[in-house]
Structure formats: structure tokens, C-alpha cells
N, C-alpha and C positions, 0 to 999 in steps of 0.2 A: 265273429260268428262262431257258434259252438259247433265243433266237429266231432263230438263224442257220440258213440252209438248208444242205443237205448239201454243196454246193460250197464254202461258206465253211468248214465244218468240215474238209473234206478239205484245203483250202489251209492251214488252221491246222496240221494234223498234218504236212503236207509241209514246212512252214516250221520245224518244230522242229529244233534242233540237238541231237544226242545225244552223250553221253559215249562215248568209245571203250570197247569191251568189255575186260574184264579179260584181259590177255594170258595169264595162267595157265590160263584156261578154253578157249583157242582149240584145244587139241589134244583136247578132249573131243568125241566124236561119239556122238550118240544116234539115229542113223538107224534107223528101224524100231522104236524103243522108245518106248512111251507112258508118260509119267510119271503121267498121270492115271488114277485108279482107277475102280472101279465107282461109278456115281452113287448107288447105294443104301447106300454106306458114308460115314461121316464121315471127312474127310481134312484134312490140313494140309500146307503147303509153305513152305519158305524160298525166297522169290523175290527174289534180290539182297538188299536191305536190309529187306525186309518179311516178316512172318509172316502167311500167309493161311490161313484155315481155312474149310471148307465143311461144312454140315450134310448129312445124308443127303438125297437127292432132287434135288440140284443137278446138272443135266446136265453131261456132260464138255465140251460146247460152251460152256456158260456158265462153267464153271471155266476153260477156255482163255481166254475173253474177259476174265475178271477178272485172271488171271495176266499175260496180254499187256498189258492196259491199265495195270496197276500197274507193270510193268516199263518200259513206255514212259514213264510219268510220272516214274519214278525216274531213268532215263537222261537225260531232258530236264532235270530239276531238277539232276542232278549236273553237267551241262554248264554250267548257268547260275550255280549257287551251290555253295559248299562246305558240305556237309551238317553238318560238325562246327563250323565257324566262323560260319556264317550260317544257323543252323538254322531260325529263324522264316521267313526269306525262302524257304528251300528248300521248306519245307512249304506256304507260300502258292502257290508256283509248281506244286508237285506237285498240289495241289488244283485249280488252274486247268486243268492238263492233263487231269485226270480228268473235270472238268466238261465240257470241250470234246470228250471222246470218249464222252459219253453218261451219265456217272454223275450221279445226282441226290443231292446231299449236303445233308442237312438240318442237320447240326451238325458242325463240324470246327474246334473251338476249339484254340488252341495255349496250353498252360499249362506253365510251368516247374515242375519238381519241386524242392521245398526240403526236404531231410531235416531231421528235428527235432533231430538230434544232430550231433556233430563227425564221427562215423563211421557207416557203415550197411552192412547186408548186402543184397546185390543181390536175393536171393529175397524179402526182406521189402519192398523197394521195389516189386518187381513186384506183390506181393499188395496193397500199399497203393494202387497205381495202378489195378489191376483192381477193387478195392473201390469206389474213387471213381467209376469208369466205371459200374459196376453200379448204384450208388445214384442215378445221374443218369437212368437209363432209366425212362421212365414207361410 
């Protein structure tokens, strides 16, 4: 459990170095356009390198908080570690950032996926991973 006071948490966030934004996205302007949908609908978003989904009833404010905090954590982890080459350290730092902006994470294990054969189909891999996650939930 985090026992830091708000000024320590603010200092932590202000000290984060962030990766530069993707230059190809700099010409996109969404002024006056809300990406978030009605809170009474199930929604999902691709947020940089994360897929985030919400059940119905999650307020748009909370959706914004989740999307902003996961993006912050991704940008900070991207600056510090190569997501492809140092994946485990990237995820550890990603988790650290989320915890320091208020997330309470009960379980966040890192496990490498080892396919059973020499080749694999991505859709089957995703289903295998989702099945493994679903069977761990108590």
C-alpha cells in the first residue's frame, strides 16, 4: 500500500520523463470531439499500446482517468525501457507508475508465453491467454 502524501505523489509524476509523442499523430486535432461514449454502454479503446475496455456504468470521468493514467504509464515506461527488448522491466516500471497515480493492483504477474508447437496462430494464442487469465480469477 502506498503511504506517500499527495505532495510526494505529485513530485513523482512531475519527475517522470516521457517518451516523445508519435510524430505521425501530431497533425490530428480532436478539439471539441469527445472520444468517450455514454457511461451506460460497454466501450473499448486502443490507448497507445494498451487495449482498455469498460463495462456499462463506468462514468466518463473515470474512463478518462483510466485512459490518461495508462497512457502516462506507457509513455514513462517507453522513455525508460524498450518495450520489445526489455519487456519485463518495461512492465515493472509501467506498474510502478500506475501504483503511484492511485491504482491498487492486487496481482500483476509477468509470464512469458511459450507456444506448444513450432508454429502458432495468433487468434489461438489470444484465446489461450484469455482462458488462462479467466481460470485464475476467483
